[in-house]
Kinemage of the C-alpha trace (Angstrom):
@kinemage 1
@onewidth
@group {chain A} dominant
@subgroup {mainchain}
@vectorlist {calphas} color= white
{ca unk a 1} P 25.676 48.975 -4.925
{ca unk a 2} L 28.904 50.368 -6.366
{ca unk a 3} L 28.575 52.413 -9.532
{ca unk a 4} L 30.328 50.869 -12.503
{ca unk a 5} L 31.687 52.633 -15.539
{ca unk a 6} L 30.619 51.726 -19.058
{ca unk a 7} L 34.001 50.067 -19.575
{ca unk a 8} L 33.573 47.737 -16.623
{ca unk a 9} L 29.871 47.110 -17.192
{ca unk a 10} L 30.505 44.313 -19.668
{ca unk a 11} L 32.908 42.710 -17.191
{ca unk a 12} L 30.328 42.927 -14.408
{ca unk a 13} L 27.646 41.301 -16.580
{ca unk a 14} L 29.558 38.865 -18.789
{ca unk a 15} L 32.868 38.381 -16.973
{ca unk a 16} L 36.390 39.469 -17.795
{ca unk a 17} L 38.077 38.880 -21.147
{ca unk a 18} L 41.647 38.038 -20.119
{ca unk a 19} L 44.612 38.260 -22.467
{ca unk a 20} L 48.063 36.889 -21.646
{ca unk a 21} L 50.465 39.792 -21.191
{ca unk a 22} L 53.609 38.094 -19.928
{ca unk a 23} L 54.832 34.601 -19.087
{ca unk a 24} L 57.359 34.491 -16.244
{ca unk a 25} L 60.186 32.017 -15.707
{ca unk a 26} L 58.608 30.667 -12.512
{ca unk a 27} L 55.679 29.286 -14.590
{ca unk a 28} L 53.313 32.085 -13.636
{ca unk a 29} L 51.532 34.251 -16.167
{ca unk a 30} L 50.229 37.772 -16.023
{ca unk a 31} L 46.798 38.374 -17.512
{ca unk a 32} L 44.979 41.647 -18.245
{ca unk a 33} L 41.313 42.206 -19.058
{ca unk a 34} L 40.758 43.802 -22.457
{ca unk a 35} L 37.855 45.916 -21.231
{ca unk a 36} L 38.605 47.139 -17.712
{ca unk a 37} L 42.438 46.716 -17.640
{ca unk a 38} L 42.478 44.740 -14.382
{ca unk a 39} L 45.688 42.749 -13.810
{ca unk a 40} L 45.626 39.159 -12.562
{ca unk a 41} L 48.436 36.654 -12.161
{ca unk a 42} L 48.233 32.890 -12.081
{ca unk a 43} L 50.299 30.727 -9.774
{ca unk a 44} L 52.158 27.548 -10.675
{ca unk a 45} L 49.030 25.373 -10.533
{ca unk a 46} L 46.975 27.799 -12.670
{ca unk a 47} L 44.881 29.393 -9.919
{ca unk a 48} L 44.149 33.110 -10.092
{ca unk a 49} L 46.066 35.337 -7.682
{ca unk a 50} L 44.287 38.660 -7.259
{ca unk a 51} L 47.065 40.153 -5.161
{ca unk a 52} L 47.286 43.865 -5.766
{ca unk a 53} L 50.679 44.264 -4.138
{ca unk a 54} L 53.296 45.087 -6.704
{ca unk a 55} L 56.269 44.398 -4.461
{ca unk a 56} L 56.848 40.642 -4.209
{ca unk a 57} L 58.975 41.044 -1.057
{ca unk a 58} L 56.056 42.557 0.818
{ca unk a 59} L 53.735 39.835 -0.421
{ca unk a 60} L 56.072 37.002 0.623
{ca unk a 61} L 56.676 38.609 4.041
{ca unk a 62} L 52.936 38.912 4.641
{ca unk a 63} L 52.493 35.270 3.635
{ca unk a 64} L 55.209 34.158 6.091
{ca unk a 65} L 53.677 36.232 8.884
{ca unk a 66} L 50.293 34.655 8.239
{ca unk a 67} L 51.753 31.143 8.361
{ca unk a 68} L 53.585 31.956 11.590
{ca unk a 69} L 50.390 33.273 13.195
{ca unk a 70} L 48.499 30.136 12.148
{ca unk a 71} L 51.311 27.983 13.512
{ca unk a 72} L 51.267 29.817 16.857
{ca unk a 73} L 47.488 29.502 17.216
{ca unk a 74} L 47.511 25.684 16.905
{ca unk a 75} L 47.374 23.895 20.260
{ca unk a 76} L 50.347 21.662 21.024
{ca unk a 77} L 49.392 18.216 22.306
{ca unk a 78} L 52.112 16.298 24.095
């Protein structure tokens, strides 16, 4: 079991207390927990995105590589 600090203990027991920090033009929002200062973003449909990568170019490149690998692994039926 990982040790938790007193700050994050309430988040581990009761859940995070998110506050909206910033609303972006692409209809995503950035949220931050009041207690443990964890950052979370929401996508266009409102789902949480726990991506810790700060550079969006790296994140989009990794997403494209994943989709290409999935596409290559599918069998082609003719």
